[in-house]
N, C-alpha and C positions, 0 to 999 in steps of 0.2 A: 434484469437480473440477477438472481440469486449471485453472494457472495460467494457463500457455499461450494459454487458450480466451477467457482474462477478460482478460487486457493486453492486448492489440487494442481491447477495448470503454475501457477508460481514457485512451488514446491515446488515441482519437474524442475523449470525452470532453470532454478538457483540447483540444483543438488548434479544436473549433467554438468555444473560449471565446479562442481566442486564444495557448495557453497549448505548451509542446512537450514531444518525448520525455522529451527529455536531462531534460525541472523532473519529468515522474513517477519516469525512473531516479534523479535526485537522489532522490526522494522514498524508494523501496527503497534505494536504500545507507542513508539515514538508519535506518530503523527497522529491518531487516534486518543491515545490516555484510554484504551480499553487496556485490563486483565488478562490474565490467561485465561482466569476461569469465565469472564464474561468472553472471552474469541470466540471458545468452544462451546456456549449455551447459544451463540448467536448462528455458527455451523454447524451447528445441530439445530436448528428451528427454519435454517435456510432462508434468513435473514437477505432481503434484498437491499443491492446497493446503496438507493435511493436512502432509507432507514438504516441501514449501518451506519452513512458518514452522518444523517441528521441525528440520530442518538445516542452519538462519540462521547465520553463523558470530559473530554477537553481536546480537539481540536489543537493541535502541534501550532502557535502562532507562526513556531518558522519554517510553516510548511511552503509561505508564500518568497524564500530562497530558493526555493526548485525551483530549477530555469533547463532550456531543451528542445528538445524535439521528440516526441513518440508519437511512433505510428505518421510519422513525417505533418508536425501541426504538433507546435509550439506553446507548452503546457503552459505558457503566460499569458498566456493568447488567447486561450477561450473564457468567452462568454457564460456557455450553461454552468453552473457554479459544482451539483454536483457530476457533472463531465470532469471538469477541472480537477475535481479531489481526485475520484478514478486514474486517471489521467497522473498525480501525484505518487499516488501511489504506484502505478505503474513502471516511472521513471524510478523510485527509490530502488524497485525490484529488479530495474535492467541492470543499474548502477553495483547494484550486489552482484549478480549476474557477471555482470564484467569485471567483476576483480579487483571493486571501489575496495577501500579500507571502510573497516562501518564506522569511524570517528570522520568522517568524510563522508558521508551516504547522511549518514543523523549530525545535519551541518553544527 
């Protein structure tokens, strides 16, 4: 699945709750190490999730501290690496949409 197809859904989800695209981008930068220019290039190229995470400049080691349930599954229990990375991102976006402070989201 293309990251570019899901990205606008992330934006829509948080904007409905009064948060911003810039905050979504900040979460992505924190998680993956991509710059804004790199992120825009990936969106333009319709990069798939597997490549998006595999080519990330620097996956944040603190992502292992992301705990909780997303889509009925505990993120820390997901065994498939790419799916776990996707769910880490989903969990952070959910926390943003729920109004959690950025300093709490970016552990």
